[in-house]
C-alpha positions in Angstrom: -60.9 54.4 51.9 -58.5 51.4 51.7 -55.3 52.0 49.8 -55.0 50.0 46.5 -52.4 47.2 46.3 -51.3 44.4 44.0 -53.7 41.5 43.8 -50.9 39.1 43.3 -49.8 37.6 46.6 -46.1 37.1 47.3 -44.6 33.6 47.3 -45.2 31.6 50.4 -41.6 32.0 51.6 -41.5 35.8 50.9 -40.4 37.7 54.0 -42.8 40.6 53.7 -42.7 43.1 56.6 -46.4 43.6 56.3 -47.0 40.1 57.6 -44.8 40.4 60.6 -45.6 41.7 64.1 -46.2 45.4 63.8 -44.1 46.7 66.7 -41.2 44.3 66.9 -38.4 46.9 67.0 -39.9 49.4 69.5 -39.3 49.8 73.2 -43.1 49.4 73.5 -42.8 45.8 72.3 -40.4 45.0 75.0 -42.7 46.5 77.7 -45.7 44.7 76.2 -43.9 41.4 76.2 -42.7 41.8 79.8 -46.2 42.7 81.0 -48.0 39.9 79.2 -45.4 37.4 80.3 -45.7 38.6 83.9 -49.5 38.2 83.9 -48.8 34.7 82.6 -46.5 34.1 85.5 -49.2 35.2 87.9 -51.7 32.9 86.4 -49.2 30.0 86.7 -49.1 30.8 90.5 -52.9 30.6 90.6 -53.4 34.3 91.2 -56.5 34.4 88.9 -58.4 32.6 91.7 -57.7 35.4 94.1 -57.3 38.4 91.9 -59.0 39.9 88.9 -56.2 39.6 86.4 -56.4 41.4 83.1 -57.1 39.1 80.2 -58.7 38.8 76.7 -61.5 36.3 76.3 -62.6 35.2 72.8 -66.3 34.1 72.7 -68.7 33.5 69.9 -71.6 31.3 68.8 -70.8 27.9 67.3 -69.7 28.3 63.6 -69.2 32.0 64.1 -65.7 31.8 62.6 -64.1 32.0 66.1 -61.7 29.1 65.4 -60.5 30.7 62.2 -60.0 33.9 64.1 -57.9 32.2 66.7 -55.9 30.4 64.1 -55.3 33.7 62.3 -54.0 35.4 65.5 -52.0 32.5 66.8 -50.8 31.0 63.5 -51.6 27.5 64.6 -54.4 25.0 63.7 -56.9 24.2 66.3 -59.2 21.1 66.4 -62.2 21.3 64.2 -65.1 18.9 64.2 -68.8 18.9 63.5 -70.6 20.1 66.6 -68.8 21.3 69.7 -65.2 20.3 69.6 -63.7 22.8 72.2 -64.7 21.5 75.6 -62.4 23.4 77.9 -60.7 26.9 77.9 -57.6 27.3 75.8 -55.2 30.1 76.8 -52.9 31.2 73.9 -49.8 33.1 75.0 -47.9 34.6 72.1 -44.4 36.1 72.5 -42.1 37.6 69.9 -38.7 36.0 69.9 -35.7 36.1 67.6 -35.4 32.3 67.9 -37.2 29.8 65.7 -40.8 29.1 66.2 -41.7 26.8 69.1 -44.8 25.7 71.0 -45.1 24.2 74.5 -48.5 22.9 75.4 -49.4 22.6 79.2 -52.4 21.9 81.3 -53.3 24.1 84.2 -55.1 22.1 86.8 -57.3 24.4 88.9 -60.4 22.3 89.5 -61.3 18.8 90.5 -63.8 16.5 88.7 -66.6 18.2 90.6 -65.7 21.7 89.6 -64.3 22.6 93.1 -61.1 24.7 93.3 -58.0 22.8 94.1 -55.8 23.9 97.0 -52.8 24.4 94.8 -52.8 25.3 91.1 -50.5 23.2 89.0 -49.4 24.0 85.4 -47.9 20.8 84.0 -46.2 20.5 80.6 -48.1 18.2 78.2 -45.5 16.5 76.2 -42.3 17.9 74.8 -41.7 21.3 73.2 -43.0 21.3 69.6 -41.1 22.8 66.7 -43.5 21.7 63.9 -46.9 23.4 63.6 -48.3 20.2 62.2 -48.0 18.5 65.7 -50.0 21.2 67.5 -53.5 20.2 66.5 -53.3 16.5 67.5 -51.5 17.4 70.7 -54.3 19.8 71.6 -56.8 17.0 71.0 -54.9 14.7 73.4 -54.5 17.5 76.0 -58.3 18.1 76.0 -58.9 14.3 76.3 -56.5 14.3 79.3 -58.5 17.1 81.0 -61.9 15.6 80.3 -60.8 12.2 81.6 -59.0 13.7 84.6 -55.9 11.6 84.3 -52.2 12.5 84.5 -50.8 14.0 81.4 -48.4 11.1 80.9 -51.3 8.8 80.2 -52.2 10.6 77.0 -48.8 11.8 75.8 -48.2 8.3 74.4 -51.0 8.8 71.9 -49.4 9.7 68.5 -52.6 10.8 66.9 -56.3 10.4 67.3 -56.2 7.4 64.9 -53.3 5.5 66.6 -53.7 5.0 70.3 -52.0 2.6 72.6 -54.2 -0.1 74.2 -53.2 1.3 77.6 -54.8 4.6 76.8 -57.9 3.0 75.4 -58.4 1.0 78.6 -57.8 4.1 80.7 -60.4 6.1 78.9 -62.9 3.2 79.1 -62.4 2.9 82.9 -63.6 6.4 83.7 -66.5 8.4 82.4 -65.2 11.6 80.7 -66.6 15.0 81.6 -68.7 16.9 79.0 -66.8 20.1 79.8 -64.1 21.3 82.2 -62.8 24.6 83.6 -59.2 23.3 83.6 -57.2 25.1 81.0 -55.0 24.1 78.0 -52.1 26.6 77.9 -50.4 27.1 74.6 -47.1 29.0 74.8 -46.0 30.2 71.3 -42.9 32.1 70.5 -41.3 33.1 67.2 -40.1 35.9 65.1 -43.5 36.5 63.4 -45.6 36.7 66.6 -46.8 39.7 68.4 -47.0 39.8 72.2 -50.5 38.9 73.1 -52.4 36.6 75.4 -56.0 35.5 75.1 -58.4 32.7 76.2 -60.5 30.9 73.6 -63.7 29.5 75.1 -66.1 26.8 73.7 -68.5 28.1 71.1 -72.0 28.9 72.4 -74.5 26.3 71.2 -78.2 26.5 70.9 -79.3 23.3 69.2 -78.0 20.8 71.7 -79.1 19.1 74.9 -80.1 21.5 77.7 -77.3 20.4 79.9 -74.7 21.1 77.2 -76.2 24.5 76.5 -76.2 25.4 80.2 -72.7 24.2 80.8 -71.2 26.2 77.9 -73.1 29.4 78.8 -72.1 29.1 82.5 -68.5 28.7 81.5 -68.6 31.7 79.1 -70.5 33.9 81.6 -68.0 33.1 84.4 -65.0 34.1 82.1 -66.4 37.4 80.8 -66.8 38.9 84.3 -64.3 41.3 85.9 -61.2 42.9 84.4 -61.2 41.4 80.9 -61.6 42.4 77.3 -64.4 40.5 75.6 -63.5 39.7 72.0 -66.8 38.6 70.5 -66.9 37.0 67.1 -70.0 38.1 65.1 -70.5 36.4 61.8 -72.1 38.6 59.2 -74.2 35.7 58.0 -76.6 36.3 60.9 -78.1 39.5 62.3 -76.3 40.8 65.4 -79.6 40.8 67.4 -79.9 37.0 66.9 -76.5 36.1 68.3 -76.3 34.7 71.8 -72.7 35.6 72.3 -73.5 39.3 71.7 -76.3 39.1 74.3 -74.0 37.5 76.9 -71.3 40.2 76.2 -74.0 42.9 76.6 -75.1 41.5 80.0 -71.6 41.3 81.3 -70.7 44.7 79.8 -73.9 46.7 79.5 -72.1 50.0 78.7 -69.8 48.4 76.1 -66.5 49.6 77.7 -64.9 46.2 77.7 -66.2 44.6 74.5 -64.5 44.5 71.1 -66.7 43.2 68.2 -65.0 41.2 65.5 -67.1 40.8 62.4 -66.3 37.6 60.6 -67.3 35.9 57.3 -67.9 39.1 55.3 -67.4 36.9 52.1 -70.6 34.9 53.0 -72.9 37.9 52.3 -74.5 36.9 48.9 -74.3 39.2 45.9 -77.0 41.8 45.9 -77.3 42.0 49.7 -76.4 45.6 49.6 -78.7 46.5 52.4 -77.2 43.9 54.8 -73.7 45.1 53.9 -74.7 48.6 54.7 -76.2 47.6 58.0 -72.9 45.9 59.0 -70.9 48.9 57.8 -73.0 51.0 60.2 -72.1 48.7 63.0 -68.4 48.7 62.0 -68.3 52.5 61.9 -70.1 52.9 65.2 -73.5 54.1 64.1 -75.3 51.0 65.3 -74.6 49.0 68.5 -71.7 51.3 69.5 -68.8 50.0 71.6 -66.1 52.1 73.3 -63.3 50.1 71.6 -65.3 49.7 68.4 -65.4 46.8 65.9 -62.9 45.1 63.5 -63.6 43.1 60.5 -61.6 40.1 59.3 -61.8 37.5 56.6 -60.3 34.1 57.1 -59.7 31.2 54.6 -62.6 28.9 53.8 -62.4 25.1 54.2 -61.3 24.6 50.6 -58.4 27.1 51.0 -57.3 25.4 54.3 -57.4 22.0 52.7 -55.3 23.4 49.8 -52.7 24.3 52.4 -52.9 28.1 52.3 -50.1 29.7 54.4 -50.5 32.4 57.0 -48.8 35.0 54.7 -51.1 34.1 51.8 -54.1 34.3 54.0 -53.2 37.8 55.1 -52.6 39.0 51.5 -55.9 37.5 50.4 -57.7 39.2 53.4 -56.2 42.6 52.5 -57.0 42.2 48.8 -60.6 41.3 49.6 -61.2 44.5 51.7 -59.5 46.7 49.1 -61.6 45.4 46.2 -65.0 44.7 47.8 -67.8 47.2 48.4 -68.7 48.8 50.7 -65.5 47.9 52.7 -63.2 49.6 50.3 -65.1 52.9 50.6 -65.1 52.8 54.4 -63.5 55.7 56.3 -62.3 53.2 59.0 -59.6 51.4 57.1 -57.7 50.7 60.3 -60.5 48.5 61.4 -60.1 45.9 58.6 -57.8 42.9 58.7 -56.4 40.6 61.3 -53.2 42.6 61.4 -55.0 45.8 62.7 -57.0 43.7 65.1 -54.0 42.1 66.7 -52.1 45.4 66.9 -55.0 47.2 68.6 -55.8 44.4 71.0 -52.2 44.0 72.0 -51.8 47.7 72.7 -55.1 47.7 74.7 -54.2 44.7 76.7 -50.8 46.1 77.5 -52.3 49.4 78.7 -54.9 47.6 80.9 -52.2 45.4 82.5 -50.0 48.4 83.1 -52.8 50.2 84.8 -53.9 47.2 86.8 -50.6 46.1 88.4 -50.4 48.8 91.1 -54.0 48.0 92.1 -53.1 44.3 92.2 -50.3 45.0 94.6 -52.7 46.9 96.9 -55.3 44.1 96.6 -52.7 41.4 97.4 -51.5 43.3 100.5 -55.1 43.7 101.7 -56.0 40.1 101.1 -52.8 38.9 102.8 -53.6 41.0 105.9 -57.1 39.6 106.0 -55.8 36.1 105.6 -53.3 36.6 108.5 -56.2 37.9 110.6 -58.4 34.9 109.8 -55.6 32.5 110.5 -54.9 34.2 113.8 -58.6 33.8 114.7 -58.3 30.1 114.3 -57.0 27.9 117.0 -53.3 26.9 116.5 -52.4 23.5 115.2 -51.4 20.9 117.7 -47.6 20.5 117.3 -46.7 18.5 120.5 -47.1 14.9 121.4 -50.9 14.1 121.9 -50.8 12.8 125.5 -48.5 15.7 126.6 -50.8 18.2 124.9 -53.9 16.8 126.6 -52.2 16.7 130.0 -51.2 20.3 129.5 -54.8 21.2 128.6 -56.1 19.5 131.8 -53.4 21.1 134.0 -54.2 24.6 132.6 -57.9 23.9 133.0 -57.4 22.9 136.7 -55.3 26.0 137.2 -58.1 28.2 135.8 -60.6 26.5 138.1 -58.3 27.2 141.1 -58.1 30.9 140.1 -61.9 31.0 139.7 -62.3 29.6 143.2 -59.6 31.9 144.7 -60.8 35.0 142.7 -57.7 36.0 140.9 -57.7 39.2 138.9 -57.9 37.1 135.7 -60.8 35.0 137.0 -62.9 37.0 139.4 -66.4 36.5 138.1 -67.3 33.5 140.3 -66.3 35.1 143.6 -68.1 38.3 142.6 -71.3 36.4 141.7 -71.1 34.3 144.9 -70.5 37.4 147.0 -73.8 38.8 145.7 -75.5 35.5 146.7 -73.9 35.6 150.2 -75.0 39.3 150.7 -78.6 38.3 149.7 -78.4 35.4 152.2 -77.2 37.8 154.9 -80.1 40.2 154.1 -82.6 37.4 154.2 -81.4 36.2 157.7 -81.3 39.8 158.9 -84.9 40.3 157.8 -86.0 37.3 160.0 -85.1 39.2 163.2 -87.9 39.2 165.7 -89.7 42.5 165.8 -90.6 43.3 169.4 -92.3 46.7 170.1 -92.1 48.1 173.7 -95.7 49.2 173.8 -98.6 47.4 175.3 -100.5 47.1 172.0 -100.8 48.5 168.5 -103.4 50.9 169.7 -101.1 52.4 172.3 -98.1 52.7 170.1 -97.1 55.8 168.1 -98.7 56.0 164.7 -95.3 56.7 163.2 -94.3 53.1 163.8 -96.8 52.1 161.1 -94.7 54.0 158.6 -91.3 53.1 159.9 -90.9 50.6 162.6 -87.5 51.4 164.2 -87.7 48.3 166.4 -87.4 46.1 163.3 -83.8 47.2 162.8 -80.8 45.3 164.2 -78.1 47.4 165.9 -74.5 47.5 164.7 -75.4 46.2 161.2 -74.3 47.8 157.9 -77.6 47.0 156.2 -81.2 47.7 157.1 -83.7 45.0 157.8 -86.9 45.1 155.8 -89.9 46.7 157.5 -93.4 45.5 157.3 -93.0 42.2 159.3 -95.4 41.1 162.0 -94.7 42.8 165.3 -95.1 41.4 168.9 -96.2 43.9 171.5 -95.9 43.6 175.2 -99.3 42.2 175.6 -98.5 39.6 172.9 -95.3 38.6 174.7 -97.3 38.3 178.0 -99.8 36.0 176.4 -97.0 33.9 174.9 -95.3 33.5 178.3 -98.5 32.7 180.0 -99.2 30.0 177.5 -95.9 28.4 178.3 -96.3 28.3 182.1 -96.5 24.8 183.7 -94.9 24.1 187.1 -92.7 27.1 187.4 -92.5 29.0 190.7 -93.9 32.6 190.7 -91.7 35.2 189.0 -90.0 32.6 186.9 -90.2 32.8 183.1 -90.6 29.4 181.4 -87.6 28.4 179.3 -89.8 27.0 176.5 -91.2 30.5 176.1 -87.8 31.9 175.1 -86.9 28.8 173.1 -90.0 28.9 171.0 -89.5 32.6 170.2 -85.9 31.7 169.1 -87.2 28.8 167.0 -89.7 31.1 165.3 -87.1 33.4 163.8 -85.0 30.4 162.7 -87.9 28.7 160.8 -87.1 30.4 157.5 -83.3 30.0 157.7 -83.3 26.6 155.9 -85.1 28.1 152.9 -82.7 31.0 152.7 -79.7 28.8 153.2 -80.7 26.4 150.3 -81.6 29.3 148.0 -78.1 30.7 148.6 -76.5 27.3 148.1 -78.3 26.6 144.9 -77.4 30.0 143.6 -73.7 29.4 144.3 -73.9 26.0 142.7 -75.6 27.4 139.6 -72.9 30.1 139.4 -70.2 27.5 139.7 -71.7 25.4 136.9 -72.0 28.4 134.6 -68.5 29.6 135.0 -67.1 26.0 134.7 -69.2 25.6 131.5 -67.8 28.8 130.1 -64.2 27.7 131.0 -64.8 24.3 129.4 -65.9 26.0 126.2 -62.9 28.3 126.3 -60.4 25.5 126.8 -62.0 22.5 124.9 -64.4 23.9 122.4 -62.2 23.1 119.4 -61.8 19.5 120.6 -65.4 18.1 120.5 -64.4 14.6 121.5 -62.4 15.8 124.5 -65.0 18.3 125.5 -67.6 15.5 125.3 -65.7 13.7 128.1 -64.5 16.6 130.2 -67.8 18.4 130.5 -69.9 15.5 131.9 -67.0 14.5 134.2 -66.8 18.0 135.7 -70.5 18.3 136.1 -70.7 14.9 137.7 -68.0 16.1 140.2 -70.0 19.3 140.9 -73.1 17.2 141.6 -71.2 14.8 143.9 -69.5 17.6 145.9 -72.8 19.5 146.0 -74.5 16.6 147.8 -71.7 16.5 150.3 -71.9 20.3 150.8 -75.6 20.3 151.2 -75.2 17.8 154.1 -72.6 20.1 155.7 -74.7 23.2 155.6 -77.8 21.4 156.9 -75.7 20.2 159.8 -74.8 23.8 160.5 -78.5 24.7 160.6 -79.2 21.7 162.9 -76.5 23.1 165.3 -78.3 26.4 165.4 -81.8 25.1 165.7 -81.1 22.2 168.2 -80.5 24.2 171.4 -79.8 27.8 172.1 -76.1 28.0 173.0 -73.2 30.5 173.1 -70.0 31.0 175.0 -69.9 34.5 173.7 -71.6 35.6 176.9 -70.0 39.1 176.9 -71.5 39.9 173.5 -74.9 38.4 174.4 -75.0 40.3 177.7 -74.0 43.6 176.0 -76.7 43.3 173.4 -79.3 42.2 176.0 -78.6 45.2 178.2 -78.8 47.6 175.3 -82.0 46.2 174.0 -83.6 46.2 177.5 -82.4 49.7 178.1 -84.0 50.9 174.8 -87.3 49.1 175.7 -87.3 50.6 179.2 -86.5 54.1 177.9 -89.4 53.9 175.5 -91.7 52.8 178.3 -90.5 55.4 180.8 -90.6 58.3 178.4 -94.1 57.4 177.3 -95.3 57.3 181.0 -93.6 60.7 181.7 -95.4 62.4 178.8 -98.7 60.9 179.9 -98.2 62.1 183.5 -97.1 65.6 182.5 -99.9 66.1 180.0 -102.6 64.3 182.0 -103.3 62.2 179.0 -101.8 59.5 176.8 -99.0 60.1 174.3 -100.1 61.9 171.1 -100.1 58.8 168.9 -100.7 60.8 165.8 -97.3 62.4 165.9 -94.0 60.7 165.8 -91.9 63.8 166.9 -91.4 62.7 170.5 -90.8 59.2 169.5 -88.1 60.4 167.1 -86.4 62.3 169.9 -86.4 59.3 172.1 -85.2 57.1 169.3 -82.2 59.3 168.5 -81.1 59.1 172.1 -81.5 55.3 171.9 -79.5 55.1 168.8 -76.6 56.8 170.5 -76.8 54.3 173.4 -76.9 51.2 171.1 -74.1 52.4 169.0 -71.8 53.1 172.0 -71.9 56.8 171.8 -72.0 58.7 175.2 -75.4 60.4 175.4 -76.2 63.3 177.6 -78.4 61.0 179.7 -78.9 57.3 180.2 -81.8 55.3 178.7 -82.5 54.1 182.1 -82.3 57.5 183.7 -85.7 59.0 184.8 -85.0 62.3 183.2 -86.5 63.9 180.1 -84.3 63.7 177.0 -82.8 67.1 177.2 -79.3 68.5 177.4 -78.3 69.2 181.0 -76.9 72.5 181.9 -73.4 72.8 183.1 -74.5 73.4 186.6 -76.9 70.4 186.6 -74.2 68.1 185.2 -71.7 69.3 187.9 -74.3 68.6 190.6 -74.9 65.1 189.1 -71.1 64.3 189.1 -70.8 65.5 192.7 -73.6 63.3 193.9 -72.2 60.3 192.2 -68.8 61.0 193.6 -70.2 61.2 197.2 -71.9 57.8 196.7 -68.7 56.3 195.6 -66.9 57.6 198.7 -69.5 56.0 200.8 -68.8 52.7 199.2 -71.5 52.7 196.6 -69.9 52.5 193.1 -72.8 53.9 191.2 -72.6 55.2 187.6 -75.0 57.4 185.7 -76.5 54.4 184.0 -77.3 52.8 187.3 -79.7 55.6 188.3 -82.4 54.0 186.3 -82.6 51.2 188.8 -84.1 53.7 191.2 -87.2 53.7 189.0 -90.2 51.8 190.1 -90.4 48.3 188.4 -92.4 48.4 185.2 -95.5 46.1 185.0 -94.1 44.6 181.8 -90.6 44.1 183.2 -90.6 40.4 182.6 -91.9 40.8 179.0 -89.2 43.3 178.1 -86.5 41.0 179.6 -87.7 38.2 177.3 -87.8 40.5 174.3 -84.3 41.7 175.0 -82.8 38.3 175.6 -84.4 36.7 172.4 -83.4 39.7 170.4 -79.8 39.5 171.7 -79.6 35.8 171.0 -80.8 36.5 167.5 -77.7 38.6 166.9 -75.4 35.9 168.3 -77.0 33.2 166.1 -77.3 35.5 163.1 -73.6 36.3 163.0 -72.7 32.7 163.2 -75.0 31.5 160.4 -74.1 34.2 157.9 -70.4 33.2 158.2 -70.5 29.5 158.6 -72.8 28.7 155.7 -70.7 30.6 153.1 -67.5 29.2 154.6 -68.9 25.6 154.3 -70.1 26.1 150.7 -66.7 27.6 149.7 -64.7 24.9 151.5 -66.7 21.7 150.7 -67.9 22.6 147.2 -65.6 25.1 145.5 -62.2 24.4 147.0 -62.8 20.6 147.4 -63.7 20.2 143.8 -60.8 22.4 142.6 -58.3 20.3 144.5 -59.6 17.0 143.3 -60.4 17.9 139.7 -57.0 17.3 138.0 -56.7 13.8 139.3 -60.2 12.9 138.4 -59.8 14.1 134.8 -56.4 12.3 134.4 -58.0 9.1 135.5 -61.1 9.6 133.4 -59.1 10.4 130.2 -56.8 7.4 130.8 -53.7 9.6 130.5 -51.6 7.1 132.4 -52.8 4.0 130.5 -50.9 2.1 127.8 -53.2 3.4 125.1 -52.8 7.1 126.2 -51.3 8.3 122.9 -54.0 6.6 120.8 -56.8 7.9 123.0 -55.3 11.4 123.1 -54.9 11.5 119.4 -58.6 10.8 119.1 -59.4 13.4 121.8 -57.7 16.3 120.0 -58.9 15.5 116.5 -60.1 18.8 115.3 -63.3 19.7 113.7 -63.0 18.9 110.0 -64.4 22.3 109.1 -61.6 24.0 111.1 -59.0 21.8 109.5 -60.4 22.5 106.0 -60.6 26.3 106.7 -57.0 26.4 108.0 -55.7 24.4 105.0 -57.6 26.7 102.7 -56.2 29.8 104.4 -52.7 28.5 104.5 -52.8 27.7 100.8 -54.3 31.1 100.1 -51.6 32.8 102.2 -48.8 30.8 100.4 -50.3 31.8 97.0 -50.6 35.4 98.0 -47.1 35.5 99.3 -45.8 34.1 96.0 -47.8 36.6 94.0 -46.6 39.5 96.2 -43.0 38.4 95.8 -43.5 38.2 92.0 -45.0 41.7 92.0 -42.1 43.0 94.1 -39.5 41.3 91.8 -41.2 42.8 88.8 -40.4 46.2 90.2 -43.7 47.3 91.7 
């Protein structure tokens, strides 16, 4: 129950301790004041844009007694009009001070006319510091007009009252359409001996009977403010059921569990006599039996319009409020006496806000550090600003780009991808040329050749190569070669092989070389274009104008040098296909002798087996062919075999005695003046009926190896020299000329070249502003002792 008291209020100038701030002399008050003022400092730095700062937000329906509640807490008069008079947030910051009462009104500019956040928050004083409470209400009106019209504060400070305006101000207002509402904030700093340390934001009253746009704007503003780490002080007039009040519904949506909401029941004196049931319902709410909230409800009674017009003082209003609750049922019988009166509301809210701020500051410090680290990371990911003279910067870009291209062509450790890709193309070219080797088989026909050759044709391979030629190509047998020679015979004498027969066989294996060469060249050209494109993106992506000139210029140069290079490589092919020619006679002769020896060995061995067995070679088995081939491989690779391919002996290992006899015989022949080697013994064999054909096969196959080794080197060398290196060497000069770096307008042109993407500029500016703001906030937190 409420304690009884005298019904006679004290004189207006009575200094009654019950009307003063409740905790003025305690250490808690000092801490509370410091914490609240520090949060105010953070807001002036714009920290509320980045951090969820603790705050109290006062919301309520229109005509819910919210303005009277704000006046009761702050001790000042706020604008009152029919309809919606508050059109922007008002932040009241109360501070206990031993000095006389004073008020400084400021405007915190956070948003532009389109509701977009400004890069820098500015809190600008609106007029001088006020020492008379009578000047507060008209100054608040002018501050709101300044915000809604979006003009500098000085334009409206000249206005003495709403009824006396300068012609300058009237013309300014008429020149620009005022906003209906704004998110920029009027800040009211109050200090004095009778104030408690408290800070809260008063929002426009929620309207329902208005234009849809007005209703939506107000609800959006209120909804945005009640999110996050804030206490929601919702004014609930007892003249209407709580279920019908839009402000209560918005608070419930933002805080469904009621942990951040404090209900303030207003206008208890508007309940008509006899409405006992309604009073009981509201008492159930106040005492937590209905619509419970974690922090509960408070009930206040403020002066009506007549009392305000009569000039009731703050002290008289508080006495009248206490007297009302002590004498009126059912409030006087309530067991929650500490929840009646503005005095108890302010004390409880101040303590609660202080506790929330104290708990939040360490978390804010961590959050600032995290955001600052992320901001630094985002800035590091952006390209750096251009700080040098434009033409020098562009020249440096071009020089570095040319250097990168040179490294690409050379194959430096930093840029090795082009050389590696081209190497793959050159290896594929080599394989394709190798696969074109003529496949001569030293057997009369396919029917008389070992069946094993159908599975693996050993005669398709090229000796002394580190890769294998592909099998499955069309083969020429001895009878095929004979027909080919006969078809070429014209006026030659007997036992003379026509030259055109050899030349046409050489031309046959060269027919596909042009296709393979162009495929290789096109692959290298595509690789070059791709890596150049990647390099251009890496160097010039941020400068779209410059990239738009560099890329077409570079690709035009690639096309030009590619045409020249194509002519060069075609000339190389023309050299190879014009006439068979080589001065590397030693290599040609060596390969011819080895090929011929291999062919003859296959023929001799096949005949020996046929003679010994009285039948032809077993063509179903490849065992004997394998033995003969292993011996042939040794001969072609330069290894010393146990016998010669041309020797008329079976492929077996000679005994020591037999080998000694062979050496003695050869030595005796040498003494007689006949320098005969073991390999020469094959000449004692009777001439083979396909001797001429095997000589043609051996010579053509030997010339293939001569020509093959030239083409697989000269084509890659020509491509590298005339395309890659030539372009790399000429590129810098071409770009300098194309960009006009030596012209009189170089600076102007380069300024346009390096104009950054507006999105990048905007992002960098935003991040720099954010970083500066976070650093200020972090410094303030450190200075505060965190």
